[in-house]
N, C-alpha and C positions, 0 to 999 in steps of 0.2 A: 683567782684564775690559776690554772695549772701551767707549769712550764714544761710539761712533757711534750715531746714531739710526736706527731702522729706518724703512723707507718702502715704499710700494707703487709698483710700476712701472705706467705707463700702458699698456704693451703687453700684449696678451693672446696667449698662445701658441696656435698653430693646433691643437695637440693638444687643448687644453681645449675649444675651439669644436667640434671633431670629436666629442669625448666627450659633450658636452651634446646635440649633434644625434643621436647614437646613442641616448642615453637617452630623448630625446623620441620617437623612432621606436619604441623598445621599449615605451614607455608606451602609445602609441597602439595598437600591436599587441596588447598585453596586454588593453586594454579592448575591443578588437574581438573577441578570443577569448572574453572574459568574456561579452560580449553574445550571441555565438553559443551558448555553453553555456547561458545563461539561456533563450534561445529554444527550444533543443532540449529542455531540461527541462520547459518550459511545455507543449510539444507532447506529451511523454510523460505528464505528469501529466493532461492532458486525456483522453488515451486510457485511462489507468488509471481515471479517474473514471467514464467511460462503461462500462468493463468491470465495475467494482464495482457500479454501478447495476443492470446486467444480472444480475449474480450475486445481488444482494439480492432482485430480483424472483423469480428461480428458487428461492432458499431459502424465500421466503415461500410460494410455490406448493407446495413440498415439505412445509412445515409444515402447510398446509391438508390436503394429501393424507394425511399421517400422522395428523392428527386424525380424518379420515374413516375411515381404516383402524382406528384404535382404537375408534371408535364401532361400526363393523361387527363387530369382534371381540366387543365388549361385547354387542351384539345377538345374535350367534351363541351366546355362552355362556348368555345368558338363555333363548334358545330351547332349547338342549340341556338346561339345568336343568329347564325346564318339561316337556320330553319325558320326562326321567328321573323326575320327580315323578309323572307320569301312570302310569308303569310301576312305581311304588313303589320306586325305587332312590335311593340317596343322591345329593345334588347333585354335579356334576362339578367337581373342583377341580384339574384338571391331568392329566397322563399318569401312570397308575399301572400297574405290572406286576402281573398276577395271580399269586398265590402258590400 
């Protein structure tokens, strides 16, 4: 075993300075790309939100139309039942084939 004490040199290798500089540039580049990605995602999310709102309005309109159609069908069945009762026929309960 050696009794020599270890020590730090006051000189800094040029390669270490170069490596630290490259890491700093890479870090700045990484954060710039990250910021670009965040901005692009924000833009896409905004477009999707507008599209979803439009689709929700369309779906709500379709639900209202479907409710109107159901009400019209109910009214038609009531009218058909009333006509059949006038003719002394049993109420209409769907399509039946004559036997």
